LOTIGU-890092 format. One record per residue: residue number from 1; residue in one letter; x, y, z of N, C-alpha, C in turn. Coordinates in steps of 0.05 Angstrom, whole numbers, plus 32768, in hexadecimal, padded with zeros to 4 digits. Layout:
  kemi  romi    nu    nv    nw   cau   cav   caw    cu    cv    cw
   NUM     a     X     Y     Z     X     Y     Z     X     Y     Z
...
This chain:
  kemi  romi    nu    nv    nw   cau   cav   caw    cu    cv    cw
     1     x  84B2  8716  86FC  84BB  8729  86F0  84D2  8734  86E7
     2     x  84DF  8739  86E0  84ED  874B  86D3  84F7  875A  86DD
     3     x  8509  8765  86E1  851D  8779  86F5  852C  878E  86E5
     4     x  8535  87A4  86E9  8544  87BD  86DD  855F  87A7  86DA
     5     x  856B  87B2  86C4  8582  879C  86CA  859D  87B7  86BF
     6     x  85AA  87BD  86D1  85BD  87D0  86C4  85D1  87CB  86A8
     7     x  85D6  87CE  869E  85EC  87CC  8687  8603  87E3  8686
     8     x  8620  87C8  8689  863A  87D2  867F  864A  87D9  866C
     9     x  864B  87E4  8657  8650  87E3  863C  8671  87D7  8637
    10     x  8680  87C1  8632  868F  87B8  8634  86A7  87C8  8624
    11     x  86B7  87DD  8629  86CC  87EB  861C  86E5  87E2  860E
    12     x  86EA  87BB  8618  86FA  87AB  85FF  86EC  87AE  85ED
    13     x  86D5  87A9  85E4  86C9  87AB  85CB  86C6  87CC  85C1
    14     x  86C6  87DA  85C9  86C5  87F2  85B8  86D6  87F9  85AD
    15     x  86D2  880A  8597  86EC  881C  8588  86FF  8826  85A5
    16     x  8710  881D  85A3  872E  882A  85B2  8734  8840  85A9
    17     x  873D  8849  8594  8744  8864  8585  8734  8875  858B
    18     x  870E  886F  8593  8700  8887  8597  86F7  8880  85A9
    19     x  870C  887A  85CC  86F3  886F  85E3  86E3  8890  85ED
    20     x  86F3  88AD  85EB  86EA  88C2  85FB  86DA  88C1  85E5
    21     x  86CF  88C0  85CD  86AE  88C1  85C1  86A0  88A1  85C2
    22     x  86A6  889B  85CC  869B  8884  85D3  868D  8884  85EC
    23     x  8697  8892  8604  8693  8898  861B  867E  88B0  861C
    24     x  8683  88BD  8600  8670  88E8  8609  8657  88D1  85FB
    25     x  8661  88B7  85E5  8643  88B0  85DE  862C  889E  85F3
    26     x  8638  889B  8602  8635  8882  8613  8624  888C  8630
    27     x  8631  88A9  8637  8630  88AC  864F  8610  88A7  865C
    28     x  8605  88B8  8644  85E8  88BA  864B  85D1  88AE  864F
    29     x  85D6  888D  8641  85D2  8870  863D  85DB  8858  864B
    30     x  85F4  8858  8659  85F2  8842  865F  85F7  8849  8686
    31     x  85F9  8831  8694  85F7  8832  86B2  8612  8838  86BC
    32     x  8631  882B  86A5  864E  8834  86A8  864B  8817  8693
    33     x  866C  8820  869F  8685  880F  8688  868D  87F9  8693
    34     x  868F  87E6  8689  86A2  87CE  8693  86C1  87CE  868E
    35     x  86CF  87D2  8690  86F1  87CC  8686  86FB  87BD  868E
    36     x  8709  87A8  8673  8715  8789  867D  8736  8791  8676
    37     x  873F  878F  869B  8757  878F  869C  8763  876F  869B
    38     x  8774  8769  8681  8788  874B  867B  87A3  8758  8683
    39     x  87B2  873C  868D  87D5  8741  868B  87E4  8735  8686
    40     x  87D1  8720  8673  87DE  8704  8661  87EC  86ED  866F
    41     x  87E2  86F9  8681  87EB  86DC  8693  87D7  86CF  86A5
    42     x  87C3  86DC  86B1  879C  86D2  86BF  879A  86CA  86A4
    43     x  879D  86D9  868E  8784  86CD  867A  879A  86D5  8657
    44     x  879D  86C8  8647  87A6  86C4  8636  87A8  86E1  861F
    45     x  87A4  86FE  862C  87A2  8710  8624  87AA  872D  8632
    46     x  87AF  8741  8621  87BF  8752  8632  87B4  876A  8624
    47     x  879C  877A  863A  878C  8793  8634  878F  87B0  8645
    48     x  8781  87C2  8649  8786  87DC  864D  8799  87D7  8670
    49     x  87A7  87E9  8670  87B5  87EC  868A  87B9  880E  8698
    50     x  87BA  8811  86B1  87AC  881E  86C9  87A4  883E  86BE
    51     x  87C2  8840  86AD  87BC  885F  869D  87A4  8860  8690
    52     x  8795  8849  8680  878D  884A  8665  876F  884C  867A
    53     x  8771  8840  8694  8759  8838  86A2  874A  885A  86B1
    54     x  8761  8856  86BB  875A  8875  86D0  8753  8890  86B0
    55     x  875B  888A  869F  8756  889C  868C  8738  889B  867D
    56     x  8730  8885  867E  8717  887E  867D  8707  8887  868D
    57     x  8709  8882  86A9  8701  8889  86CA  8700  88B1  86C5
    58     x  870A  88AE  86BC  8714  88D0  86B8  86FE  88E0  86AE
    59     x  86F8  88D2  868C  86E5  88D3  8686  86CE  88DD  8677
    60     x  86C0  88BA  868E  86A2  88BE  8691  8699  88CC  86B3
    61     x  8683  88C9  86AA  8674  88D4  86C9  8664  88BF  86D3
    62     x  865F  88AC  86C9  8656  8882  86CE  866D  8876  86E1
    63     x  8664  8870  86EF  8678  885F  86FA  8681  8842  86EC
    64     x  8695  8843  86E9  86A8  8825  86DB  86AA  8806  86E9
    65     x  86A8  87F3  86DD  86B0  87D9  86EF  86CD  87D2  86E5
    66     x  86EA  87D5  86F6  86FC  87C9  86EA  86FC  87B2  86F1
    67     x  8700  8798  86DA  86FB  8783  86E0  871A  877C  86D7
    68     x  8728  8772  86F1  874B  876C  86EE  874D  8749  86EC
    69     x  874E  8741  86D4  8750  872A  86C9  8778  8727  86D1
    70     x  877F  8728  86E6  8795  8729  86E7  87A2  871C  8702
    71     x  87BA  8711  8700  87CA  86FE  8718  87D1  870A  872B
    72     x  87D0  8729  872C  87E0  8734  873F  87C3  874A  8749
    73     x  87B1  874F  8750  8797  8761  874B  8797  876F  8764
    74     x  87AF  876C  8776  87B5  8780  878A  87C5  8793  8789
    75     x  87DC  878B  8772  87EB  87A8  8769  87E3  87B5  8753
    76     x  87CA  87BE  8754  87BE  87CB  873A  87AA  87E1  874E
    77     x  87A6  87E0  8772  87A0  87E4  8782  87A2  880E  8787
    78     x  87BF  880D  877F  87C8  8829  878A  87D2  8832  8769
    79     x  87CA  8824  8753  87C5  8828  8739  87B9  8838  872F
    80     x  879E  8840  873D  8787  8848  872A  8777  8853  873A
    81     x  876E  886B  8730  8761  8882  8739  8747  8884  873D
    82     x  8731  8871  8743  8719  8871  8745  8707  887F  8759
    83     x  86F2  8879  8758  86E8  888C  876C  86CA  8882  8777
    84     x  86C1  887F  878C  86A4  8870  879A  8694  8865  8788
    85     x  8691  886E  876E  8674  8863  8766  867D  884E  874D
    86     x  86A3  8844  8754  86AB  882F  8745  86B5  881F  8752
    87     x  86B2  87FE  873C  86B2  87F0  874B  86D2  87DA  8743
    88     x  86E8  87D1  8757  86FD  87CA  874E  86ED  87A9  8748
    89     x  86F2  8799  873B  86EF  877B  873A  86FA  8761  8736
    90     x  870C  8751  8747  8720  873C  8748  8713  8728  8748
    91     x  8725  8714  8737  871D  86F9  8731  8725  86E4  874F
    92     x  8713  86D2  8756  870F  86C2  876F  8727  86B0  8768
    93     x  8730  86AD  8754  8744  8694  8742  875E  869E  8752
    94     x  8761  86B8  8749  877B  86C2  874A  8789  86C5  876B
    95     x  8778  86BA  877F  8787  86B0  8799  877E  8695  879D
    96     x  878F  8689  87B2  878E  8666  87BC  877E  866A  87D9
    97     x  877E  8689  87E2  876F  8680  8804  8762  869A  87FD
    98     x  875A  869B  8816  8749  86B2  881F  874E  86D4  8825
    99     x  8765  86C4  8831  876C  86DC  8843  877D  86F3  8831
   100     x  8786  86ED  881E  8793  8700  8810  877A  8706  87FA
   101     x  876C  86FE  87FB  8752  8711  87F0  8743  871A  87FE
   102     x  8735  8718  8817  873A  8727  8823  873F  8746  8836
   103     x  8761  8748  8829  8776  8757  883C  8770  8763  881B
   104     x  8768  8767  87FE  8763  8773  87E8  8749  8785  87E6
   105     x  8735  876F  87FD  8720  8781  87F9  8718  8793  880E
   106     x  872E  8797  8821  8730  87B4  8837  873A  87C3  882A
   107     x  8759  87B8  8817  8768  87C9  8804  874D  87DC  87F8
   108     x  8741  87D0  87ED  872D  87E2  87D5  871C  87EB  87E1
   109     x  870D  87E8  8802  86FC  87F1  8807  8706  8805  8817
   110     x  8721  8806  8816  8733  8821  8831  8732  8837  8819
   111     x  8739  882C  87F8  8735  8843  87E4  8719  8854  87E6
   112     x  8705  884A  87F4  86ED  884A  87F8  86D8  8848  87D0
   113     x  86E8  882B  87C9  86D4  8821  87AD  86C9  880E  87B7
   114     x  86B6  8809  879C  86AE  87E4  87A2  86B8  87D8  879C
   115     x  86B4  87B6  87A6  86C0  87AF  87A0  86BA  8796  8799
   116     x  86C0  8787  8786  86B0  876E  8773  86BA  8753  8777
   117     x  86BC  8741  8774  86CD  872C  8766  86BB  8715  8755
   118     x  86C9  870D  8745  86C9  86FE  872B  86D4  86DA  8726
   119     x  86B7  86D0  871F  86B8  86B7  8724  86BA  86B5  86FC
   120     x  86CA  8692  8703  86CD  8688  86E5  86B2  867D  86D7
   121     x  86A1  8678  86C7  8695  865F  86BE  8697  864C  86CC
   122     x  86B7  863B  86D3  86AC  861F  86DD  86C1  8623  86FC
   123     x  86B9  8635  870B  86C2  8637  8718  86AD  862E  8736
   124     x  86BF  8615  8748  86AC  8614  875E  86A8  8628  8771
   125     x  8690  8632  877C  8689  8647  8789  8685  8640  87A9
   126     x  867E  8629  87A4  867F  8619  87C3  8688  8627  87DC
   127     x  86AE  8628  87DF  86C1  8638  87F4  86AC  8655  87FA
   128     x  86B3  865A  87DB  86A5  867D  87E0  8691  8688  87E7
   129     x  867D  8679  87E7  865B  867F  87E7  8663  868F  8809
   130     x  866D  8685  8810  8669  8692  883A  8671  86AF  883D
   131     x  8684  86B0  8823  868A  86CF  8825  8688  86DF  880D
   132     x  8679  86E6  8805  866B  86EE  87F6  8663  8705  87FC
   133     x  865A  8700  8811  864D  872A  881C  865F  873E  881D
   134     x  8679  8736  8826  868A  8747  881F  8694  875E  880E
   135     x  8685  8755  87F3  868A  8757  87D8  866E  8774  87DC
   136     x  8678  8792  87C7  865F  8797  87B4  865F  8786  87A2
   137     x  8661  877F  8790  8657  8767  8773  8666  8742  876E
   138     x  864F  8743  876F  8663  8728  8768  8662  8720  873F
   139     x  8679  871D  8738  866B  8718  871A  8673  8702  870C
   140     x  8665  86F9  8705  8664  86D5  86F2  8665  86DB  86E0
   141     x  8681  86D3  86D4  868B  86CA  86BB  8675  86B9  86A3
   142     x  866F  86BF  868D  8656  86B2  8682  866E  86AB  8668
   143     x  868A  86B8  866B  869A  86A3  865B  86B0  869E  866B
   144     x  86CB  8690  8656  86DD  868A  8660  86EB  86A4  865C
   145     x  86F7  86B7  8670  86FF  86CC  866F  871F  86D6  865B
   146     x  8718  86ED  864C  8733  86F4  863C  872B  86F6  861B
   147     x  8716  86F5  861D  8714  86FE  85FB  86F7  8701  85FE
   148     x  86EE  8715  85E8  86D4  8724  85E9  86C7  8713  85D1
   149     x  86B3  8718  85CB  869D  8702  85BA  8699  86EA  85BD
   150     x  86A0  86D9  85D6  868F  86BC  85E1  8678  86BD  85DE
   151     x  8673  86A5  85DD  865F  8699  85E4  8652  868D  85FC
   152     x  863B  868D  860C  8634  8697  8622  8631  8674  8629
   153     x  8638  8673  863D  863F  865F  8652  8622  8655  865A
   154     x  8611  8642  8657  85F2  864A  8664  85FF  8642  867B
   155     x  8614  8629  8689  8620  8626  86A9  8616  8636  86B8
   156     x  861C  864D  86A8  8629  8666  86CA  860D  8676  86C7
   157     x  85FA  8671  86C3  85D6  8674  86C9  85D7  865B  86E7
   158     x  85E5  8644  86EC  85DD  863D  86FC  85EE  864D  8711
   159     x  8603  865E  8709  8611  8660  8721  8603  867B  872A
   160     x  85FC  868C  8714  85F2  86A1  8723  85D8  869A  872F
   161     x  85BC  8684  8725  85B6  867F  873F  85C1  867C  8756
   162     x  85E0  866A  8760  85E1  8673  877A  85E6  8683  877B
   163     x  85F5  868F  8776  85F7  86B0  877E  85DE  86BB  878F
   164     x  85CB  86BD  8772  85B6  86CB  8784  85B0  86BE  879E
   165     x  85AD  869F  8799  85A5  8699  87BB  85B3  869D  87CD
   166     x  85CB  869D  87C5  85DD  86A9  87E7  85D5  86BE  87F1
   167     x  85CB  86D4  87D3  85D0  86F0  87E1  85B6  86F0  87F2
   168     x  859F  86E5  87EF  8586  86DA  87F3  858D  86D4  8813
   169     x  8595  86B4  8819  8594  86AF  8828  85AB  86BC  8842
   170     x  85B7  86CC  8836  85D3  86D9  884C  85C0  86F9  884A
   171     x  85B3  8700  8843  85AC  871A  883C  85BF  8734  883C
   172     x  85CC  872F  8824  85E2  873A  881B  85D7  8752  8811
   173     x  85DF  8762  8807  85E3  877E  87F5  85F4  877B  87DF
   174     x  8602  8768  87D7  861C  8766  87BD  8603  8769  87A3
   175     x  860D  8770  878F  8601  876E  877B  860A  8752  876A
   176     x  85FA  8750  8750  8600  8734  874B  8600  8736  872A
   177     x  8615  8736  8724  861F  8747  8703  862C  872E  86EB
   178     x  8627  8733  86D4  862D  8715  86C9  8636  8729  86AA
   179     x  8648  870F  869F  8660  8722  868F  866C  8709  8674
   180     x  8663  8710  8661  8665  86FA  8643  864C  86F5  8639
   181     x  8651  86F9  8627  863F  86ED  8612  8626  86F7  8610
   182     x  8623  8717  861A  8602  8718  8617  85FF  872E  8610
   183     x  85DF  8727  8600  85D5  8738  85ED  85B8  8730  85F6
   184     x  85A7  8733  85CF  8594  8739  85D8  8582  8711  85DD
   185     x  858C  8709  85D2  857D  86ED  85DA  857D  86E5  85F5
   186     x  859B  86F5  8605  858F  86E3  8626  858C  86FF  863F
   187     x  8593  8719  8638  8590  872B  8649  856F  872B  8659
   188     x  855C  8720  8651  854A  8722  8658  8543  8712  8666
   189     x  854B  86FE  8663  854F  86E3  8677  8564  86E4  868B
   190     x  8575  86F5  8691  8588  86F7  86A3  857B  870B  86BA
   191     x  856A  871C  86B3  854E  872E  86B3  8548  8728  86C5
   192     x  8537  871B  86BA  8520  8709  86CA  8531  86F1  86EA
   193     x  8548  86EC  86D4  855D  86DE  86F4  8563  86E5  8710
   194     x  8568  8706  8706  8567  870E  8713  8580  871A  8710
   195     x  8589  8716  8702  85A4  8731  86FE  85A9  8750  86FF
   196     x  85C3  8759  8718  85AF  8771  8718  85C3  8783  86FC
   197     x  85E1  8778  86E8  85E4  8784  86E1  85FD  8775  86CF
   198     x  85FF  8780  86B9  860D  8774  869F  861A  8778  8696
   199     x  863C  876E  8690  8645  8781  8682  8649  8779  865F
   200     x  8643  877F  8649  8638  8769  8630  8651  878C  8615
   201     x  865C  877A  8608  8678  8787  85F1  8667  877D  85E1
   202     x  866A  8762  85D2  8666  8765  85B6  864F  876D  85AE
   203     x  8639  8763  85C0  861C  876B  85AA  8612  878A  85AF
   204     x  8626  8798  85C0  8622  87B9  85B6  8632  87B7  85A4
   205     x  8643  87B2  85A6  8664  87D4  8598  8669  87BE  857C
   206     x  8656  87A5  8577  8659  8797  855C  8646  87A5  854C
   207     x  8636  87A8  8554  8620  87BA  8543  8626  87E0  8534
   208     x  8619  87DC  8528  8621  87FC  8510  8617  8811  8521
   209     x  8608  8813  852B  8602  8828  8542  85FD  8813  8564
   210     x  8614  8816  856B  8614  8804  858F  8606  881D  859C
   211     x  8600  8834  85A4  85EF  883E  85AA  85CD  883D  85B0
   212     x  85C5  8837  8592  85AA  882C  858B  85AF  880E  859B
   213     x  85CA  87FF  8596  85C8  87DD  859F  85BE  87E0  85B9
   214     x  85D3  87F1  85D3  85CF  87F7  85E7  85A5  87FB  85ED
   215     x  859F  8809  85E1  8592  8817  85EE  8577  87FF  85EB
   216     x  857B  87E5  85C9  856C  87D6  85C0  856D  87B8  85D4
   217     x  8587  87BA  85E5  8584  87A7  85FC  857A  87B0  861F
   218     x  8575  87C8  8626  8565  87CF  8635  8547  87D0  862E
   219     x  8544  87D6  8618  8525  87D2  8614  8516  87B5  861B
   220     x  8529  8798  8609  8526  8779  860E  8524  877F  8625
   221     x  853C  8786  8639  8541  877E  865D  8529  8786  8665
   222     x  8519  879E  865E  8510  87A5  8679  84F8  879A  868A
   223     x  84E9  87A5  8698  84D2  878D  86AB  84C2  878C  8698
   224     x  84AE  877A  869F  8494  876E  868D  8482  876D  86A7
């Protein structure tokens, strides 16, 4: 049986010159927003800086997920103005060992924010599995990070299944989140798999009526 899946429109794909209107249009219809931050080092693209992220956080009453595709996520903690409903997500691949990662988790939790960790599609998660319970969200990338509009990588499904199994085994409370290549053709399958939330960009914002496109995704994904 499917579960109710949360959908977070990915604002990187929205009309960036009219984000205030986009947020106004979407606030009554979505669970929150996904914000991609890229530093042109960790990934070969450059997007929103801290002031832009803070402006978005102030403009919406919904939760935001700040997905930091950056070499030094620790440097962002004191530059962001988030609230307790928001999530600070950094990449597992940005660290060489667990100790500095745990220090960052503590810093984020001290701010009162939720904290998540993201995994690239082909990252081996075996060493990380015993540490997942310290996070509020686990983000599984279904595309290689850096650019919108990519195709869903099927191997990400096995990684998601593994994380869901870990959640059950550890009796953990984290949510399982997926990002990349998600749309009408696979959102139902992800809901049935047990994914808690997804980020969706192109499948919403490439449509003539993005709000209607979002509503259609909810309709497709609803429990049966």
